C-alpha positions as CSV (number, residue, x, y, z in Angstrom):
1,M,-15.2,-48.9,-16.9
2,S,-17.8,-46.7,-18.7
3,D,-16.6,-44.8,-21.7
4,T,-17.0,-41.3,-20.3
5,P,-14.6,-38.5,-20.9
6,D,-13.3,-38.9,-17.3
7,S,-12.8,-42.6,-17.7
8,V,-11.1,-42.2,-21.1
9,V,-8.7,-39.7,-19.5
10,R,-7.9,-42.0,-16.6
11,T,-7.5,-45.1,-18.8
12,Y,-5.2,-43.2,-21.2
13,I,-3.0,-42.0,-18.3
14,H,-2.9,-45.5,-16.8
15,Q,-1.9,-47.0,-20.2
16,H,0.9,-44.5,-20.7
17,R,2.1,-44.4,-17.1
18,A,5.2,-46.5,-17.6
19,A,6.5,-44.6,-20.6
20,F,5.8,-41.3,-18.8
21,L,7.8,-42.3,-15.8
22,D,10.6,-43.5,-18.0
23,D,10.7,-40.1,-19.6
24,L,10.7,-38.4,-16.3
25,A,13.6,-40.5,-15.0
26,D,15.5,-39.8,-18.2
27,W,15.1,-36.0,-17.7
28,L,16.0,-36.2,-14.0
29,R,19.3,-37.8,-14.9
30,I,20.4,-34.5,-16.3
31,P,21.9,-32.5,-13.4
32,S,20.6,-29.1,-14.5
33,V,21.9,-27.1,-11.5
34,S,21.7,-23.5,-12.6
35,A,23.5,-22.2,-9.5
36,Q,26.7,-24.0,-10.4
37,P,28.7,-22.8,-13.5
38,D,30.1,-26.3,-13.9
39,H,26.6,-27.4,-14.8
40,D,25.9,-24.8,-17.5
41,A,26.1,-27.4,-20.2
42,D,23.7,-29.6,-18.3
43,V,21.2,-26.9,-18.0
44,R,21.4,-26.4,-21.8
45,R,21.0,-30.1,-22.3
46,S,18.0,-30.1,-20.0
47,A,16.4,-27.4,-22.2
48,D,17.2,-29.4,-25.4
49,W,15.7,-32.5,-23.8
50,L,12.4,-30.7,-22.9
51,A,12.1,-29.0,-26.3
52,A,12.5,-32.3,-28.0
53,K,9.8,-33.9,-25.7
54,L,7.4,-31.1,-26.4
55,R,7.8,-31.5,-30.1
56,E,7.2,-35.2,-29.7
57,T,4.1,-34.4,-27.7
58,G,2.7,-32.4,-30.6
59,F,3.5,-28.8,-29.9
60,P,4.1,-27.3,-33.4
61,V,6.1,-24.4,-32.0
62,T,9.0,-25.3,-29.7
63,E,11.9,-22.9,-29.1
64,I,14.8,-22.4,-26.8
65,W,15.0,-18.8,-25.6
66,P,18.5,-17.8,-24.6
67,T,19.1,-15.4,-21.7
68,P,22.4,-13.9,-20.3
69,G,22.2,-16.8,-18.0
70,A,20.4,-20.2,-18.5
71,P,18.0,-20.9,-21.4
72,A,14.2,-21.1,-21.1
73,V,11.9,-23.2,-23.3
74,F,8.9,-21.8,-25.1
75,A,6.2,-23.9,-26.8
76,H,2.9,-23.0,-28.4
77,W,0.0,-25.1,-29.6
78,D,-2.8,-23.1,-31.2
79,S,-6.3,-24.4,-30.6
80,G,-7.6,-23.6,-34.1
81,D,-10.8,-22.2,-32.5
82,P,-11.1,-18.4,-33.1
83,D,-12.8,-17.9,-29.7
84,A,-10.5,-20.1,-27.6
85,P,-8.8,-18.4,-24.7
86,T,-5.0,-18.5,-24.4
87,V,-3.4,-20.1,-21.4
88,L,0.3,-19.9,-20.5
89,V,1.9,-22.6,-18.3
90,Y,4.9,-21.7,-16.2
91,G,7.5,-24.0,-14.6
92,H,11.2,-24.4,-14.5
93,H,13.7,-27.1,-15.6
94,D,16.7,-26.2,-13.4
95,V,17.2,-27.8,-10.1
96,Q,18.9,-27.3,-6.7
97,P,22.4,-28.6,-6.1
98,A,22.5,-32.2,-4.8
99,A,25.2,-34.7,-3.8
100,R,25.1,-38.2,-2.2
101,A,27.2,-36.8,0.6
102,D,24.4,-34.4,1.6
103,G,22.5,-37.3,3.1
104,W,20.8,-38.8,0.1
105,H,19.9,-42.5,0.3
106,T,20.3,-42.9,-3.4
107,D,22.2,-41.0,-6.2
108,P,20.2,-37.8,-6.6
109,F,20.7,-37.9,-10.4
110,E,19.9,-41.6,-10.8
111,P,16.2,-41.7,-10.0
112,K,14.7,-44.6,-8.2
113,I,11.1,-45.7,-7.7
114,I,10.5,-47.0,-4.1
115,D,7.1,-47.7,-2.6
116,G,5.2,-45.7,-5.2
117,R,7.5,-42.7,-5.0
118,M,10.2,-41.5,-7.4
119,Y,13.3,-40.2,-5.7
120,G,15.6,-37.8,-7.5
121,R,16.5,-34.1,-7.6
122,G,13.8,-32.3,-9.5
123,A,11.2,-35.1,-9.2
124,A,8.8,-32.7,-7.5
125,D,10.6,-29.3,-8.0
126,D,9.9,-28.9,-10.8
127,K,10.5,-31.4,-13.6
128,G,7.8,-33.8,-12.5
129,Q,5.2,-31.0,-12.4
130,V,6.3,-29.7,-15.7
131,L,6.3,-33.0,-17.4
132,F,2.8,-34.0,-16.3
133,H,1.5,-31.4,-18.7
134,T,2.7,-33.4,-21.7
135,L,0.8,-36.5,-20.5
136,G,-2.2,-34.3,-19.6
137,V,-2.6,-32.7,-23.0
138,R,-2.4,-36.0,-24.8
139,A,-5.1,-37.4,-22.5
140,H,-7.2,-34.3,-23.2
141,L,-6.9,-35.0,-26.9
142,A,-7.7,-38.7,-26.5
143,A,-10.8,-37.9,-24.4
144,T,-12.2,-35.2,-26.7
145,G,-11.2,-36.5,-30.1
146,R,-9.5,-33.1,-30.8
147,T,-6.3,-32.7,-32.8
148,A,-5.3,-29.6,-30.9
149,P,-6.0,-28.4,-27.3
150,A,-9.3,-26.7,-26.5
151,V,-7.3,-23.6,-25.5
152,N,-4.4,-21.9,-27.2
153,L,-1.7,-23.5,-25.0
154,K,1.6,-21.9,-24.3
155,L,4.5,-23.1,-22.1
156,L,7.3,-21.0,-20.7
157,I,9.8,-23.2,-18.7
158,E,12.5,-21.2,-17.1
159,G,16.1,-22.3,-16.5
160,E,17.1,-20.0,-13.6
161,E,14.4,-20.3,-11.0
162,E,16.6,-22.1,-8.5
163,S,19.3,-19.4,-8.8
164,G,17.1,-16.3,-8.4
165,S,15.4,-15.8,-11.8
166,A,17.8,-13.0,-12.5
167,N,16.9,-12.7,-16.2
168,F,13.2,-13.8,-16.0
169,R,11.4,-10.5,-15.9
170,A,13.5,-9.1,-18.8
171,L,12.7,-12.2,-20.8
172,V,9.0,-11.9,-20.2
173,E,9.1,-8.2,-21.1
174,A,11.0,-8.8,-24.3
175,N,8.5,-11.5,-25.4
176,A,5.3,-10.1,-23.9
177,D,3.4,-10.2,-27.2
178,R,4.2,-13.9,-27.7
179,L,3.5,-14.7,-24.1
180,A,0.2,-12.8,-24.0
181,A,-2.5,-14.9,-22.3
182,D,-5.9,-14.8,-20.7
183,A,-4.6,-16.8,-17.7
184,V,-1.3,-18.2,-16.4
185,I,-1.1,-21.6,-14.8
186,V,1.9,-22.0,-12.4
187,S,2.9,-25.6,-11.8
188,D,5.7,-25.0,-9.3
189,T,3.7,-25.3,-6.1
190,G,2.0,-27.9,-4.0
191,M,-1.0,-29.2,-2.0
192,W,-1.7,-29.3,1.7
193,S,-1.2,-33.1,2.0
194,E,-1.7,-36.4,0.3
195,T,-5.3,-36.6,1.6
196,T,-6.3,-32.9,1.4
197,P,-6.1,-31.6,-2.2
198,T,-5.8,-27.8,-2.3
199,V,-5.3,-25.0,-4.8
200,C,-3.0,-22.1,-3.9
201,T,-4.5,-18.7,-4.5
202,G,-1.5,-16.4,-3.9
203,M,2.1,-15.9,-3.1
204,R,3.8,-13.2,-1.0
205,G,6.3,-10.8,-2.6
206,L,9.7,-10.0,-1.3
207,A,12.0,-7.0,-0.7
208,D,15.3,-7.2,1.1
209,C,18.1,-4.9,2.0
210,E,21.6,-4.7,3.6
211,I,22.2,-1.7,5.9
212,E,25.8,-0.7,6.6
213,L,26.5,1.7,9.4
214,Y,29.8,3.5,9.9
215,G,31.0,5.4,13.0
216,P,34.6,6.0,13.9
217,D,37.2,5.6,11.1
218,Q,38.6,2.7,13.0
219,D,37.8,0.7,16.1
220,I,38.5,2.9,19.2
221,H,39.0,2.4,22.9
222,S,35.7,2.3,24.8
223,G,37.3,3.7,27.9
224,S,38.7,6.7,26.3
225,F,35.8,7.5,23.9
226,G,32.8,5.4,25.1
227,G,29.7,7.5,26.0
228,A,31.0,10.5,24.0
229,V,30.7,9.3,20.3
230,P,28.0,7.3,18.5
231,N,28.5,3.5,18.4
232,P,27.3,2.0,15.0
233,A,26.6,-1.4,16.7
234,T,24.3,0.3,19.2
235,I,22.5,2.0,16.4
236,A,22.1,-1.3,14.6
237,A,20.6,-2.8,17.7
238,R,18.2,0.2,18.1
239,L,17.0,-0.2,14.6
240,V,16.3,-3.8,15.1
241,A,14.5,-3.2,18.4
242,A,12.4,-0.5,16.7
243,L,11.3,-2.6,13.8
244,H,8.2,-4.1,15.6
245,D,5.9,-2.9,18.3
246,T,4.6,-5.0,21.2
247,D,1.9,-6.5,19.0
248,E,4.6,-7.6,16.5
249,R,3.3,-5.1,13.9
250,V,5.9,-3.5,11.7
251,T,6.5,0.1,12.8
252,I,7.8,1.5,9.5
253,P,5.3,4.3,8.5
254,G,3.3,3.4,5.4
255,F,4.3,-0.3,5.6
256,Y,0.6,-1.4,5.7
257,D,-0.7,1.1,3.2
258,G,-2.8,-0.7,0.5
259,V,-2.7,-4.2,2.2
260,A,-5.6,-6.2,1.1
261,P,-7.4,-7.3,4.3
262,L,-8.4,-10.9,4.8
263,T,-12.1,-11.4,4.4
264,D,-14.2,-13.4,6.8
265,A,-14.7,-16.0,4.0
266,E,-11.0,-16.4,3.5
267,R,-10.4,-16.8,7.2
268,E,-13.0,-19.5,7.3
269,L,-11.4,-21.3,4.4
270,F,-8.0,-21.2,6.1
271,A,-9.6,-22.5,9.3
272,E,-11.1,-25.5,7.4
273,L,-7.6,-26.9,6.8
274,P,-6.5,-29.7,9.2
275,F,-3.7,-27.6,10.7
276,D,-1.7,-29.1,13.6
277,E,0.3,-26.3,15.2
278,E,2.5,-28.6,17.2
279,A,3.5,-30.5,14.1
280,W,4.1,-27.2,12.3
281,L,6.3,-26.1,15.1
282,S,8.2,-29.3,14.9
283,A,8.8,-28.8,11.2
284,A,9.9,-25.3,11.9
285,K,12.4,-26.6,14.5
286,S,10.9,-24.0,16.9
287,H,9.3,-24.0,20.3
288,A,6.5,-21.4,20.3
289,T,4.6,-19.3,17.8
290,L,5.0,-15.5,17.7
291,G,3.6,-13.0,15.2
292,E,1.2,-10.2,14.5
293,A,-1.6,-10.0,17.1
294,G,-5.0,-10.9,15.9
295,Y,-4.0,-13.4,13.3
296,S,-3.6,-17.2,13.2
297,T,-0.4,-18.9,12.3
298,L,-1.5,-19.7,8.8
299,E,-2.9,-16.1,8.3
300,R,0.5,-14.7,9.4
301,V,2.6,-16.8,7.0
302,W,0.2,-16.6,4.0
303,A,-1.6,-13.3,4.1
304,R,0.1,-10.8,6.3
305,P,3.3,-8.8,5.5
306,T,6.4,-9.3,7.6
307,A,9.7,-7.8,8.4
308,E,12.6,-10.1,9.5
309,L,16.1,-9.6,10.7
310,N,18.2,-12.1,8.6
311,G,21.6,-11.2,10.0
312,I,23.4,-8.7,12.2
313,G,27.1,-8.1,12.6
314,G,29.7,-5.6,13.9
315,G,32.4,-5.3,16.5
316,Y,34.5,-7.9,18.1
317,Q,33.2,-11.5,17.8
318,G,36.2,-13.5,19.1
319,P,36.9,-15.2,22.4
320,G,37.2,-13.1,25.5
321,G,36.6,-9.4,25.7
322,K,37.8,-6.5,23.6
323,T,36.7,-3.1,24.9
324,I,36.1,-1.2,21.7
325,I,33.6,1.0,20.0
326,P,33.5,-0.7,16.6
327,S,33.9,1.3,13.4
328,S,31.0,-0.4,11.6
329,A,28.0,-2.7,11.9
330,Q,25.7,-4.4,9.4
331,L,22.1,-5.5,9.2
332,K,20.3,-7.7,6.7
333,L,16.5,-7.3,6.5
334,S,13.8,-8.9,4.4
335,F,10.2,-8.0,4.0
336,R,7.5,-10.5,2.8
337,L,4.8,-8.5,1.0
338,V,1.1,-9.2,0.3
339,A,-1.4,-8.1,-2.3
340,G,-1.7,-4.3,-2.3
341,Q,1.9,-3.6,-1.4
342,H,4.4,-2.4,-4.0
343,P,8.1,-3.3,-3.5
344,E,9.3,0.1,-4.6
345,K,7.1,1.9,-2.1
346,I,8.3,-0.4,0.7
347,E,11.9,0.2,-0.3
348,Q,11.3,4.0,-0.1
349,A,9.6,3.7,3.3
350,V,12.4,1.6,4.7
351,A,15.1,4.0,3.4
352,E,13.3,6.9,5.0
353,W,12.7,5.1,8.3
354,V,16.4,4.2,8.5
355,A,17.6,7.7,7.7
356,A,15.3,9.2,10.3
357,R,16.8,7.0,13.0
358,V,20.5,7.3,12.3
359,P,22.1,10.0,14.4
360,A,24.7,12.5,13.4
361,G,28.2,11.0,13.3
362,I,26.9,7.7,11.8
363,R,27.1,7.3,8.1
364,H,24.9,4.7,6.5
365,K,24.4,2.9,3.2
366,I,21.4,0.9,2.3
367,T,21.4,-1.6,-0.6
368,F,18.2,-3.3,-1.9
369,G,18.2,-6.6,-3.7
370,A,16.0,-7.7,-6.5
371,A,12.3,-7.5,-5.5
372,T,9.4,-9.8,-6.2
373,R,5.8,-8.6,-6.3
374,P,3.0,-10.4,-4.5
375,C,0.2,-12.0,-6.4
376,L,-3.3,-13.0,-5.4
377,T,-6.2,-14.6,-7.4
378,P,-9.7,-13.7,-6.3
379,L,-11.7,-16.6,-5.1
380,D,-14.5,-15.9,-7.5
381,H,-12.3,-15.7,-10.6
382,P,-13.7,-18.0,-13.4
383,A,-10.3,-19.4,-14.2
384,L,-9.8,-20.4,-10.5
385,R,-13.2,-22.1,-10.5
386,S,-12.1,-24.1,-13.6
387,V,-8.9,-25.3,-11.8
388,V,-11.0,-26.3,-8.8
389,R,-13.5,-28.2,-11.0
390,A,-10.8,-30.0,-12.9
391,M,-8.9,-31.0,-9.8
392,G,-12.2,-32.2,-8.2
393,R,-12.7,-34.5,-11.2
394,A,-9.2,-35.9,-10.9
395,F,-9.6,-36.4,-7.2
396,D,-12.9,-38.3,-7.5
397,G,-15.2,-35.4,-6.3
398,Q,-13.1,-34.6,-3.1
399,K,-13.6,-31.1,-1.8
400,I,-10.8,-28.9,-3.0
401,R,-9.7,-26.4,-0.4
402,F,-7.6,-23.3,-0.6
403,T,-4.2,-22.2,0.6
404,R,-1.6,-19.5,-0.1
405,E,2.1,-19.7,-0.2
406,G,4.3,-17.8,2.3
407,G,7.3,-17.7,0.0
408,S,7.9,-15.8,-3.2
409,G,8.5,-16.7,-6.8
410,P,8.5,-15.2,-10.4
411,A,4.8,-15.8,-10.9
412,A,4.1,-12.2,-9.9
413,D,6.3,-11.0,-12.9
414,L,4.0,-12.9,-15.2
415,Q,0.9,-11.3,-13.6
416,D,2.5,-7.9,-13.7
417,V,3.9,-7.8,-17.2
418,L,1.2,-9.8,-19.0
419,D,-1.7,-8.4,-16.9
420,A,-3.2,-11.9,-16.6
421,P,-4.5,-13.8,-13.5
422,V,-2.1,-16.3,-12.1
423,L,-3.5,-19.7,-11.0
424,F,-1.5,-22.3,-9.1
425,L,-1.8,-26.0,-10.1
426,G,0.6,-28.2,-8.2
427,I,0.4,-31.7,-6.7
428,S,3.5,-31.8,-4.6
429,V,3.2,-32.4,-0.8
430,P,5.3,-31.2,2.1
431,S,7.0,-34.6,2.5
432,D,8.5,-34.3,-1.0
433,G,11.5,-32.5,0.4
434,W,12.1,-29.7,-2.0
435,H,15.7,-28.5,-1.9
436,A,16.5,-31.2,0.7
437,P,18.2,-34.6,0.5
438,N,15.9,-37.5,-0.8
439,E,13.6,-35.3,-2.8
440,K,10.7,-37.4,-4.2
441,V,7.3,-37.2,-5.8
442,E,4.3,-39.3,-5.0
443,L,3.6,-41.1,-8.3
444,D,-0.2,-41.4,-7.8
445,L,-0.4,-37.6,-7.2
446,L,1.8,-36.9,-10.2
447,L,-0.6,-38.7,-12.4
448,K,-3.5,-36.8,-10.7
449,G,-1.8,-33.7,-11.9
450,A,-1.8,-35.0,-15.5
451,E,-5.5,-35.9,-15.1
452,T,-6.3,-32.4,-13.8
453,T,-4.8,-30.7,-16.8
454,A,-6.6,-33.1,-19.1
455,H,-9.9,-31.8,-17.7
456,L,-8.7,-28.2,-17.3
457,W,-8.3,-27.2,-20.9
458,G,-11.9,-27.9,-21.9
459,D,-13.2,-26.2,-18.7
460,L,-11.1,-23.1,-19.4
461,A,-12.3,-23.0,-23.0
462,A,-15.9,-22.8,-21.7
463,A,-15.2,-20.2,-19.1
464,A,-15.6,-16.5,-19.7
465,L,-11.9,-15.5,-19.7
466,H,-11.8,-12.9,-22.4
């Protein structure tokens, strides 16, 4: 093999593969389940493990940042170059609950390598994708002869992502000066497939609410009073029915204000992906597609805002009949938001829409949950071009395509507080089974992630990010 920077990177990663996988297995054995109080000590142990590994990697600054919940890990390795850009890597070290009885073929916290895959809770989401940064930065140094990265490299690895990131924004705000960066790399995402490497360019945001409707002070006889007093369950049904028009567009006034339209170029890029709608429906356990008129399925789940009924209740639910007017009813709604939408404006619009449709005699209460902002990276951003070039080198010149994520995450808080573009660098694939039994990571792809980051830091150092 020729002694080029790319070959040096690949050789280094190959030579250190076994030790890297041993480290990952060691970390996966820690059941850092942030949603279960019984594992609080394990989440702390996971943070300690990672901090020690980052110090061993070479990061001169490695700290555990406490929160009212689970601890985060912060690390910083200064480039030494006065003009070097600063890059912040985000990931998380907590994991979803898992037990053998859930349907695992192996112990979820005793990782196993089978047919080129490592099985274990957190293998893909997100410990594997965090840890490849340690191998990648060492390969970067080996290939360049540097003693420090080409960028000022920071890591913030959260401990509560799998339980809602309740303290994350406050942590970022309190440490905004130390987290300041020219770009943020999020390694808590994935690719289209094993054979189609992709870069995610955005995530939708989220707002959600519970609506409680109260009518009579108690359940009352529908024969004696029906047709003469308002029924809260009927009003709940009318609200749901009014939420969309016949084109499946959300009817709430102002809902689409500011929505960034899809460009023709973006629609063409989405259309390049080898999308199999029948396979997608099978994965969705559904039997037909339905959504906003004028948009493809991928456009609907990646780039258009939505309103969904998550739950509805009220009145008698038992066997047989019970002829009453119920005293109360409840709705749970969620709204996926796209670039240009602001959660607080959506919440206000929803509250006003509900109030305008509730008749006299029905009292209502609306409670909003914690919101997440959407984030989107422009296709022509120099940092995104660096990610694409680095991934292209790792994947032997394969064309890198673009996706978005339909879900939501804390990346938007980093973009919002730090005023820095967010780039997504992940190598996980849909078959990895995030949050499901038998979660795994493809080892060849995991090492491609390390290879990508080994190329990325030099590319970002040469890009005009300041």
